[in-house]
N, C-alpha and C positions, 0 to 999 in steps of 0.2 A: 463167602457168603453168597445166599441166595441171589442177591439183587445184583451181583456182578455178572460181566457178560461172559457167555461162553467160551471156554477156553479148549484148544488153543487158538490164537488167533494169529493170521497172517497176513502182513502188511506188503505189498509190491510198489515200489518207486521204481523210477529210471535213473541211472547213474550219469556221470558226464559222458561216457562213451555210447550213452542210448542201451546200455544192456539192462536188463531187469535183475533188481537186486531184493532179494526176499527176507523180510524179519520175522521170525517165527517166534512168536510170544507164547510160553505155557507155564504153568504154575506146576512146581514140584512140590509134594508133601515131605515134612520135614519135622523132628523131633526135637526139643530143646530141654535140657535138665539144669535146673536152676540150683543153688546152694542148698536149699534144703532139700533135695531129693525129688522135687518133683518135676512130672514130666509135662511139658505141652507141646501141642502139636499145633502146626501152622503150615501154611503154603508161601512158600518164595516165589517170585516170577523168574523165569528162566528166558534167556533173549538168545536167540542164535541168528545169525545173519549168513545168508549164501547166496549166490548166482542161481540156483535150481530150487525150484518147487521142491518144499519138504514133502514126502510121501505119507502123509498123513490123513487117514481117510474122514477123520471128524474135523477140518479146519473150517473156521468161519471168518470171512472176511469184515473189518471194520470199515465202512466205507466214509465216516465223518473223519476218523484219523487218519484215512488214505488221502482224503483232500486236502487236509490241512497240512500232512507231510508234503503233499506235490507242491502245495503253494510255497512252502518254505524252501525247496529245493529251486525253485522257478526264480524265485528273489536272490537266492544264492548264486545259482548260473549267472543272472545279469549281472550280479556284481562283481563276480569273477571275471566276467567278458570285459567289462569296464576298466578293471586293472590290467588284465591283458593287453588291451589295447593302448594305455598309457605306457606298459612296460615296452611295447613293441616299437612304438610311435615315439622318436626321440623329442619332436617337437613340443608334445603336450607334457607339461611338466606336472610334477607329483604337489597335490597341495600341502603336503609336509615340509618340502624342498623350498629355500627361498627361491624368490624369481633372479634370473638371471640379470647381471650387472648390464644395462645397455650402454652402447658406445656412446661418449660424450659427442655433441653434435660440434661439427667445425665451423669456426667462425670465418665468415667471407668478408674480406673488406675491399674496399674500392677505395684508390689513391686518384685523386683529385687534386691537381695543384700542388698544394703545401699542406693538405689535410688528409686524412684518413678516415673515411665513412664506413660503418658496418652494415650489410646488407645481407638480406635473408638468402637463402640458396635458390638456384631455380627451381628446384623440384618443388617448393612450396608456392611458388610463383604458379606453374603449370596446374597445380591443384587447386588453388584458388581460381585462376581462370576456365578451369575444366565448366563446361556448359553442363547445368544440371537438366533433369528428365523435365521438369516443370518448372516454371519461372514465377515468382509472386510479385507482380507488377507494383505492389503498394509497398514492399519491404526491400525487395533485392536492389541494391546500390549497383550492382553490375550492369542490370539491366537499364536503371538510369545512365550511367555511361555509356552504353550503346546507343540509347535513343539520343544522347547529345551528338555522336557521330552522325546517327542518321539525319538528323537538325541541319548539321554543320553542312551536309552534302545537299540538304533542301535548299539551305540559302544560298549557296553557291549558284545552285541553278535557277532559283527566284533573282536574283539579283544579276547575274552576268548573262543570262540567254538575252532580254531584253536588250542590255547593253552592247552585245556581241551583234546583236541582228541589226542595232539603229546606227550605231557609231562605228567607224571604218577602223574598227581596233583589231580586227582577225584578219590578219594578211595570209598568203601563202607562207613566207618564212615562219610564223610561230603558230601554224594550224597544230602541228604534230602536239605542241605542249598544252593547248587547250584540249586536243583530244585525249591527252594521256590523263589530265583531271577530270574529265567526263567519264572515261572509263572507271577510275577510281571510284566515282559517285554512285555509276551505274552498278558496281560490284556492292557496294555498300546497301544498295536498293535491294538487289538480289539476296544477300544473305539475311538481310532482316524479313524478306519474304519466305526465306525457304527453312530459316533455322530458328529465329527468334519468336516471330509470330505465332507459328502452330504450338511453341511451348508454353504461351502465357495461360494461366488459369483463369477461369470465370465462373461466376456465379450464376447456379440456377435452381430456382425454388428456393432459394434461401443456403444452398449447399455450394461449398468451393470443390467444384469437380476438378480432380487432380488425377492426371493419366500417368501412373508410372510405369515405365519402361517402354509400351507401346505407342504412347501420345495419341492414341486414336481419338478421344474425346476431344481434349483442345484441339487437334488440328480440324476435327469435322466441325468445331463451332465456330473456327476462324474462317472457315470456305464458305460459310453460310452467312458470313456478314458483309455488308456494303465496303467496309475498309479492306477486305482482299479483293473486291473487284476494282476498287481506285487503286489498289498497289499493283496489282496485274497491269492495268492500263498506265501507270507510273514507268514502269519496266520493259513495256511493249518496245521491241527494237526498230522505231521508225529511222534509226540511224542508217539502217540498211538503203535507203531512198539516197545517202550521200553519194552512191555510186550514179546516182540517175540526175538529181541537181546539185551535186558540189557539196559542201560544207556548209550548209546554211543552219545556224542556231536555231532558227523557227521551227525545225524538225524534232527538237527536243523539248519544245512545251508542253508535252505531257509529262514531264518529270516534275512541274509543279503542281501534279495531282495528289500528292504523297502530303496533304496538309494535316490527315490525322494526325501521324506521327509527331511534327512540330507540336500541337496543342496537347496532346498527350505528355510529350516531354515537358511543357510549362507547367502543368498540372502536378507533376510527380517531382519536378525540381521544389515548386512553391510549398509542396507537402513535407520535405526533408529540412528546410531553410529556416534558420532561427528568425530571420526579418527579410519575410517573403516581399514587403511591400518594396525594397530596394530594388528588387528583381522585376517588380511590376513596373516603378518608374523607368528602369531601363527598356522594358520592353516594349511600353508605351511610345516612349522617344524613338526606339527602334521602327516602331509603325510611321511615325511621322516622318522618318528619313526615309523610308521606302517608298511612302507614297509621293515625297519630293522627288526621291530619284526617278521614278515612272513618269512622273509629268515632265522630268527634264528630258528623257528619251522621248516623249511625245512631242516636246516643241521641237527637237531636232530632227525628228521625223517630218513634222510639218514645214519647218525651215527648208529641208532639203527637197520635200515635195513642191514649195513655192520656188524654190531655188535661192541658194546661198547667198544673200547680200542683194536680192533681188529687190526688197524694201525694207524701209526703216525697221519694221515689227518682226522681221527674221532676224537670225542669227546671222552676222555679217564675216564669219569666217576667220576672224581676228582671234589670238589668244589661244589658251587651253578651251577646247569645244565644250569637254564636258563640265569644267567649272563655271564657264559663262552661261551655258543652257541650266544647269543646278541654280547659278544665280538668279536667272529670271524665274524660275520655277518657284523660289521661295517667295519674291517680290509678288509672284501673280497669283501663288495659291495661297499665301496669308494676307493678300489684298493689301498690301502696303502702297501700292500704286508708283506713279512716277516712270511708266513705261510708255514707250511709244504707241500711239495710238494705230489700231489694225487699219489696213488699206482695202483688201479685197474683201470679198463676201465669205471666203473661207477662212481667213484671219479672224473676222468679225464673229464668225460662228463657233471657231475655236476658242477665243475668247471669253464669248459668253458661257459657254459648257465649262472654261477651265474656272472662272469666277464661282459658278452655282456650285462645282465640286468642291472648290476651296472654301467655301462658306460652310458646308455640309461637313466637310471631313475634319476641318480645321475645329469647329467648335465639338464635334462628337468627343476630337482626342483631347479638347482641353478640359471638356466635362469629364471624361475618363481619368486624365490626370487629377483634377480637384478630388476625384473620388476615392482614388488611390492615396493620395496624400491625407485626405480627411478620415480615411481608415487607419492609415498608420498612426495618426495623431490623435485617434479617438478618446483613448487611455487617459493621456494628458490633459487632454480639453476637460474631461470629467473631472480630473483631479484638480485642474484649476478652479472650475466651478463649483466645486465642494469648498475651496479653501476662500475663494471670494464671497460665499454665501455664509460661511461660519465667521469669516471678519466681518461681515456687514451687521449680522446678527449681533456680535459681541460690541461693537459700536452703538447700536440701537440701544441697548440694555447698558451702556457704560460700564462694561466689564473692565475691571482693573488691567493695565499694560502687562504686568508681570502674568496674568493667566493667559492673556493672549497670546502673548512671546510663546509659552509652553504648549498652546494648542498649535502654534505655526511649527514648533519643533516636532511635536508629536506626526502633523502631516507630512512634514518634509523626510523625517527618517522612515517613517512608514513606507512613501512611495520610493525612496532610495534604498532600501531593503528588499521590497516584495515585488515592485512595480506595480501595485494596485492597494486600494485601500481595504477589501474585503475580499478573502480567498473563496468564502463560500459562494458568493456570486458567480465566480468563474465555474465551480464544481456542479450548481446547481441543475445546468442544461445538459450533463452528462448522465448515462444511466447509473443505478445503483452499484454494479459490478464495476463498472471504469471509475467511479469514485473511490471505491475501495481500493483499487489497482492503485492508483495515483497516492491514496493516504498510505497506503502499505510500502510505496518507494518512498515515500518522502518523511514519514513519521514512526514506521513500526520500530526501526532502529535506536530511536529515543526512548520510546514507550517499552521495549523489550528490557532495556537496561535497568527498569524501575523494580526495586528490590519487592516492593508489594505487591506486584502482579506476577512475581515468578511462580509456576507451578499452576495458574488459572489455564482456563480452556483457552486455547489459541484463538477460536472464534470468538469468544467473549471480547478478547483483546480487538480484534478486528471491528466488530460492532461498535467499541469504544472509540476507534479511531474516526470513525463518521462522525460521532459526538463532540468531539474537542473541538473548543473555540479558542482561535489565536489572540492575544491581546499584547498589543506593545507598552511596557511601562517607560517612563522618563527616567533620569538621573534623580535620584531622591525620593521619587514617588511612595508613598505607604502601599504596599501591597495587601496589607491586612494589619489591623491595629489589636493590642492586648483587651481582650474582654468583649470584642465584638462577636457577634453569633456566627457560627461558620456555616456556610452552605456550600461551600465548593472547595476543592482540591486544586492543587496548583503542581504543573510539570514544566521544570525549566527547559524550554527549547535552546534558547541562545541567550548568553550574558552572564551575570552573576547578581545575587541577591545577598542582604546581608541581615540574621538575625540578631536585633537588638533586646538588651536588657540591661540589669545593674539597677542600682538604687533612683538614678535618673533617667534611665531607659536610654542611654547613650552608647552605652559599652557593646562591642560587635562581639556576639558571642561565638558564630560561626559563620563562614561565607559558603554559601549553596552555588554550585555551579550546574553547568548544562547535564542534563540526566536527573536531577536530585529533584524529591520531591518532598513538598510540606504541604499542612493543612489536613492530611489524611486523617488524622484523630479525630477532628470534627466531623469529616464527611462521614466516618465509620461507626460514632458514637450513636449506639442505639436511644439509649434515654440518659440524658447530662451529659454533661464532659464534650458540648459542642460549641464552647466558647474558645476563643483564640487565648493561646498561652504567651504569645510573643509579638511583638513588633517586627515586620518584616518589610525592608527599603529594597528599592532597585539600588545596587551601587553603580551602574551604568544604564545604558540603552537594554533592557530585558526584554525577551520575546517568552512568552509564558503561555502554555497549555491550561485551559480552564477546563475542568469537569465537576458539575454540580450536583447535589445529592437526590434530587429528583431523577436525572438521566441517570444516575448511576442505579437505582434499584428499578429503574424500566429495564435495565439491562439484565441485572441478575435476577430477575424474574425467571428466564429463560436458562440460567444457568445455576441451580440449585449447588452443585459440587463447588463452582467457586466462589458461591456467596459463603458456604460454611467456611472454606480455606480462608476467605478475606475477614470474616468474622474472628476467626480464632487468631490472625495477625491483628487486627484491632484490639482483644483483648490484651496480647504480649506488648502492645504499644501502650495503652492505658495503664498496664503495671509498670512498666520501665519510667512511664510518665510521674507516677505515685511515688518511687522510690527517693530517697533524698539523695543528694549529690555525693559522688564518692570523697570521703577526707582521706585523713593520714591513716595507718594502719595502727590497732590497737594494740600497743606493748603489753604481751603476757609476762606476768609476774615469775621472779624465778626466785629458787630455793624455799625455805621454808613456807614463804609467803604463797607459794604455788596450792599448798597444801589446803589451805583455807579459802573458799569463795569470799570475792569481793561483798563488801558490806552494801546493802540494799538501801537507797535513798529514802528518806522519810517521805511520807506522801504530803502531798501539799495540802490536802483537806486536813491532816492532823496538826500540821504547822498553822496553817489557819486559826484551829481550834485553840493550840497553844498561847497564839498571840505574840509570842517570841522564839526565843532560845534559851535554853540552860533555867537557873533559878528565876529568873524575872518570870519567864514564861510561866511555871508553877505556880509563883505567888498570885500571879495574875489570874490562873483558873480556879485557886483557891478561894479567893475573893468573888468572883462570879459566883460560886456554888454557895457562899454565905447570902448574898444578895438574894439569890432565888430562894432559900430556904425562910428568910425573913419575909419574902412576899408570900409565900404558899401557907406561914401558920395562920394568917388573918382571914385567908381563903378558907381554911380549914373550919375554923369556929361559924363563918357565916353558911357554910355547908351543913354544919351539925344543928344550928339553930334552926334551919329551914328543914331539915329533916324531922327534928321533934313537931314542928309546928304542922307539919306534912300528916305524922302519924297520928297527933291529936285531932286533927279534922277527920281523919279518916275514921277512928275511933267512935266519934260522936255521930258520924254518917252511919256506922253499924249499928249503934243503937238505935237511933231512929227508925231504921228500915226492920229491926228486930221486932220494936215496938207496933209499926204498922200491921205486920204479918200476926202479931198475937191477937191484935183487935179484930184484925180479918177473920181471924178462925174462930172468936168469940160470937162474933155475928153470923157466921156460917152455921155454926150449930145451934146458935137459938132459932136461927130459921127452919133447920131442920126438925127440932124439938115442938116447933108452932104446927109445921105440918101433920106431924106424928100426932099431937092434941087434936087436930081438925079432923 
């Protein structure tokens, strides 16, 4: 045809060996003869493929077709290379083939005494203990374990450096043991300085800086902090001076500068403990014991300075020196009294300073202990105050004892099961996203099992989780009663409820357990159908989620698809609600009876008209008809008489009107005649 491209067309492509391949397309004229002998002329395409360009002078290249074929060949080549690599590489398995069966892991057991324990292989231990590129100090438990080791080394230095300096416990015979433990503590400090602290992530401008591979950013940040300077000072090798001054523990006093790690360990440990107040009490007690330990060391140093046994106030050198000095420190620092009076000016000044420090430190520690215990029991105190206020209110208004006992039972069960009276008060302090995360972990598994919400938008369910209210019902409490107007739906979180029915309303129709839903018909009914259809009673202690109608409508405004789905399910539930209860199956007639349909029952209205059955009913019907006829005859006579009187009156009226018209015409004619005469 005239619109067809010019022929012949030559398209060049590249083969897999990067050789030129030419596709020569031309049209060949031919003639076809049909059965009637008519000849048809047409052109058929003729395609030839060769590696040499055809020597045709009038060819024309189709650029679009050339580009398309080039793209197809490129994709085919890439695909062929991928399969070629899979065939050549035995490690890569074919996607069609089944994966190779892995070797079963060998069980490693450890025999101890008469028992046999299973333990993981050493390889897993090594993988777990491998040091990561960066450390999240808030969530990494391995980092907390390492901080515990550094804290133990720090406490060793804080407790034993003053002890070894003051008391004569370090002797030439045991110096090697003290030195070995000191070296272990120094190695722990050095590893923390070189390997752990430079890997700790930090927050800059709200972003968590994570340096993967090179750790340049985290190390640079650590080197710019005051903590790094104190850590360097704490590992500075003043121990070299041992060669000049001997093994003097005072040269290791700089080891006590690593206090930041100690406080960091306390914060991280409290964050992961379930009952952190226990550790706070232990830590506060440790502070008190350490201060008494330092005071005991100072007392022995003062006694040694004055001379052991020189006066009644100093240590007399009898018994265990550390325990005697510690006993004196306890009585002096806590101001118990009963100690010998100081004799010299030095003793008086020392005792005064000791009393002042004791009053200040001891009162501070006692106050801190009170705060720790008060914070630990704050929830319990709030619960007790609520119970006491409620009981006082009920006694004021003379509430019956039965109701008071049920109120106390509700308080006790709610506190024992939840540890708080209202969960929402705890979550209100968190951001909405964190509230949602907590609600998903706690309640999503329960709500997701509800058939009513299956197929709905997941985000809608998330929004609904934040609106659910948890309520505890006692055994025998009515959750809802038949005939009440329903404004909420219930989801069973824990416990069981029973649906009651029957003539007297005490028959148990069904028992609903955790994950079941009831009241959804009243919640989803648009017009009518919002009354409760049965009584629901808590069988035992039942914890239910409540979702009211107003809240659900506020949520569904943003999710129209889920709203349509819920409306469809509501219609199905309403239809199922209106169906009669299933009864025994209807037996179909057999034999000749199956040819004829069942006789339809007589309508109730017709039975009422008959007034009975059989002849009696027909006789009654005839009697009623006669009575009606006798009543109708006089009525007809009265009507006929009234009609006759009415016709007579009408005729007389018509005659009078006609007479008036004729007299009027006569008067008018006379008047015209008089005018003519004039």
